[in-house]
C-alpha positions in Angstrom: -28.1 -16.6 31.4 -30.2 -14.2 29.3 -29.7 -14.4 25.6 -27.9 -11.5 24.0 -29.9 -9.2 21.8 -29.6 -10.4 18.2 -30.4 -8.2 15.2 -29.8 -9.0 11.6 -29.6 -6.3 8.9 -31.0 -8.0 5.8 -32.7 -7.7 2.4 -35.4 -9.9 0.9 -33.2 -11.3 -1.8 -30.1 -12.1 0.2 -29.4 -15.9 0.3 -26.8 -15.5 3.2 -29.4 -13.6 5.2 -31.9 -16.4 4.7 -29.2 -18.9 5.9 -28.5 -16.8 9.0 -32.2 -16.5 9.8 -32.8 -20.2 9.3 -29.8 -21.0 11.5 -31.1 -18.7 14.3 -34.5 -20.4 14.1 -32.9 -23.9 14.1 -31.0 -23.0 17.3 -34.0 -21.3 18.9 -32.4 -17.9 18.9 -34.8 -14.9 19.0 -33.7 -12.2 16.6 -34.9 -8.8 15.2 -34.9 -8.6 11.4 -34.1 -5.2 10.0 -34.9 -4.9 6.2 -32.4 -2.3 5.0 -34.0 -2.4 1.5 -37.0 -0.5 2.8 -35.5 1.5 5.6 -32.9 4.0 4.6 -32.2 5.1 8.2 -31.5 1.5 9.3 -29.3 1.0 6.2 -27.3 4.0 7.3 -27.1 2.7 10.8 -25.8 -0.6 9.5 -23.1 1.1 7.5 -22.0 3.2 10.5 -21.9 0.1 12.7 -20.1 -2.2 10.3 -18.4 -0.1 7.7 -20.1 -2.4 5.2 -22.9 -1.9 2.6 -23.4 -5.6 2.0 -25.7 -7.8 4.0 -26.1 -9.7 6.2 -24.7 -7.7 9.1 -25.4 -9.3 12.5 -25.4 -7.4 15.8 -25.1 -9.8 18.6 -25.0 -8.0 22.0 -23.1 -5.1 20.4 -20.6 -7.3 18.5 -20.8 -6.8 14.8 -20.4 -9.8 12.6 -20.3 -9.3 8.8 -21.7 -12.1 6.7 -23.0 -15.5 7.8 -20.0 -16.6 9.9 -21.3 -19.6 11.9 -18.2 -19.9 14.0 -18.3 -16.3 15.1 -22.1 -16.6 15.8 -21.6 -19.7 17.9 -18.8 -18.1 19.8 -20.7 -14.9 20.5 -23.9 -16.8 21.6 -22.0 -19.5 23.5 -23.3 -22.3 21.3 
C-alpha cells in the first residue's frame, strides 16, 4: 500500500514540530516540511485548512491533525 502524502506546517523554533519530524524519521515516513515562518502564502493555506495559527499542523492524506498527536498520526498512517 502506498504511503499517504504527509506534509507538516512548521517553524524553525517549534519544539513540537521537531518532535513530529523526528517521529516521522524514526518511523521511516517521508514528509514534506513547509516553513510557515518564511512563506506567508503557505501560512495562510495552513490557517484555511486547519483554522489554527499555531504549529505543527499535519496534513496526512488530506486529514488535518493539529499538534503532535501520536495516536492520531499512527491511526492515519496505519502504524
